[in-house]
Structures are given as C-alpha cells and as structure tokens.
C-alpha positions in Angstrom: 102.6 90.8 149.0 104.7 87.8 149.9 103.2 84.3 150.3 105.4 81.8 152.2 105.0 78.0 152.0 106.4 74.6 151.5 106.7 72.6 148.3 104.3 69.7 148.2 103.4 66.9 145.7 100.3 67.2 143.6 98.3 64.5 141.8 100.7 64.6 138.8 97.9 65.4 136.3 98.7 69.1 135.6 100.8 68.2 132.6 97.7 67.0 130.7 96.3 70.5 130.9 99.5 72.5 130.8 100.6 71.0 127.5 97.5 72.2 125.7 98.3 74.8 123.0 95.3 76.9 123.8 96.6 77.4 127.4 100.2 77.8 126.3 99.3 80.7 124.0 97.7 82.4 127.0 100.6 81.6 129.3 102.9 83.3 126.8 100.9 86.5 127.3 101.1 86.2 131.1 104.7 85.0 131.5 106.3 86.4 128.3 107.0 82.8 127.1 105.4 79.4 127.3 105.2 77.6 130.6 106.8 74.3 131.6 104.1 71.7 131.2 103.3 71.2 134.8 102.8 73.1 138.1 104.6 73.3 141.4 102.4 72.9 144.4 103.1 75.1 147.4 101.2 74.7 150.7 100.7 78.2 152.1 101.7 78.9 155.7 98.8 79.6 157.9 99.7 83.2 158.5 99.7 83.9 154.8 96.5 82.1 154.0 94.3 85.2 154.2 96.3 86.8 151.5 96.0 83.8 149.2 92.2 83.6 150.0 91.9 87.3 149.0 93.5 86.5 145.7 91.1 83.5 145.2 88.1 85.7 146.1 89.3 88.4 143.6 89.4 85.6 141.0 85.8 84.7 141.9 86.7 81.3 143.4 84.4 79.9 146.1 86.3 79.9 149.5 83.6 78.2 151.6 86.0 75.4 152.5 88.3 77.9 154.2 87.9 78.6 157.9 85.6 81.5 158.8 88.5 83.4 160.5 90.7 83.1 157.3 87.8 84.3 155.1 87.2 87.3 157.5 90.9 88.1 157.6 91.1 87.9 153.8 88.6 90.8 153.5 91.2 93.0 155.1 93.9 92.2 152.6 94.2 94.7 149.7 94.9 92.8 146.5 93.8 95.7 144.1 97.5 96.3 143.1 97.8 92.7 141.7 96.4 92.5 138.2 94.3 89.4 137.5 94.9 87.6 134.2 92.1 85.4 132.9 92.9 82.1 131.2 90.1 81.1 129.0 88.9 77.5 129.0 87.9 75.6 125.8 86.4 72.5 124.3 88.4 70.0 122.3 87.1 66.7 120.9 84.1 66.9 123.3 86.4 67.4 126.3 86.1 70.5 128.4 89.2 72.2 129.6 88.3 74.8 132.3 89.4 78.4 132.8 91.7 79.8 135.4 93.0 83.0 136.9 96.6 84.0 137.2 98.7 86.5 139.0 102.3 87.2 137.9 104.9 86.7 140.7 108.5 85.8 141.4 109.4 82.6 143.3 112.4 82.9 145.7 114.3 79.8 147.0 117.8 78.8 147.8 119.1 82.3 147.0 117.6 82.2 143.5 114.5 83.7 141.9 112.4 82.8 138.9 109.5 84.8 137.3 106.3 82.8 137.6 102.6 83.0 138.0 100.1 81.8 140.6 97.5 79.8 138.7 94.1 79.4 140.3 91.9 77.0 138.3 88.2 77.8 138.2 87.6 74.3 139.5 89.9 73.3 142.3 89.9 71.3 145.6 92.8 73.3 147.0 92.2 76.0 149.6 95.7 76.2 151.0 97.7 75.0 148.0 99.1 77.4 145.4 99.8 76.1 141.9 102.7 77.8 140.3 103.5 78.0 136.6 106.9 79.1 135.2 108.9 78.9 132.0 111.2 76.4 133.7 110.8 73.1 135.6 110.9 74.7 139.1 111.8 71.6 141.0 114.9 71.1 138.9 115.8 74.7 138.3 115.7 75.6 142.0 116.7 72.2 143.3 113.4 71.8 145.3 112.0 68.7 147.1 108.8 68.3 149.1 109.1 70.2 152.3 111.4 72.9 151.0 110.5 76.5 151.9 109.7 79.0 149.2 108.5 82.6 149.0 106.2 83.8 146.2 106.3 87.6 145.7 103.5 89.4 143.8 
C-alpha cells in the first residue's frame, strides 16, 4: 500500500513524548534503532484516505470524525498484510503518556527513501494527518518543507 500526501506542520509538541526512554526502547524494536525525537506530519491525499482510515481502524482508533464515504471505502481496503506494532503507554511522576500503534514503512521523496513507521497515537485529533517517526530528522534528511509531496510505502 502506498499513501501519498503533503508535508505539514504540527503543534511542535511531539518531542516531549518522543524523547521518553520508555517509548524509545519500543521504537528500537519497531525501527531497529531509536527514533528522532519528533514526528513528521503528512496530510493524506483524499484518494488515499480510505487506506489510512483502514490502518486506523485496525489499530482500534475511532474514525467517527471521518466522512461516511471514507469509512465505507476503508472497509474494502485489505490491511491484513501490514503487521501492527503496539507501543505501550506508561505513567511517570503522575503524568500519563498514552499508547500508540505503529506500522513499518518507507518514506520516498526527492529521489531518496528512508525507513520509517507510521505512528497512530491512541488519542489523536488527526483524521487525515499521518505522524511519521524515523531514525533521522526527516525534514533535514530529505530536505522537506511544508507542502512538499511524499509517498509512504507499507
């Protein structure tokens, strides 16, 4: 499955979560190494949204904010071939850090590719935005700016 989209800016808060040792140990199992302490947001193109919604549904994420037609189309997308990795949440000093689901992938842009993972937090407001983790700072490594087109291959 390929998901196409454009790079977009997030809230800039992912580094607080991504830097946590508990998460990094789990990212090592998923990526083969630790992840850059941040995510790259990619807004999914409309024609690929059913595929992303199908991945979200497999992860058990509520998709009620998605359009009915996208949810219906997602039911026709077969995502069984894409293994789901669970990222366990934890408590630290009375602060709850939530869990997530991840799918390994490869990001393609500007003639280059980087192994990565799609990260779907258990609690998220995004319906059409994919959060990508990788061992490198993707914006710098792939020379990306907001609006650039990328492909994520699972």
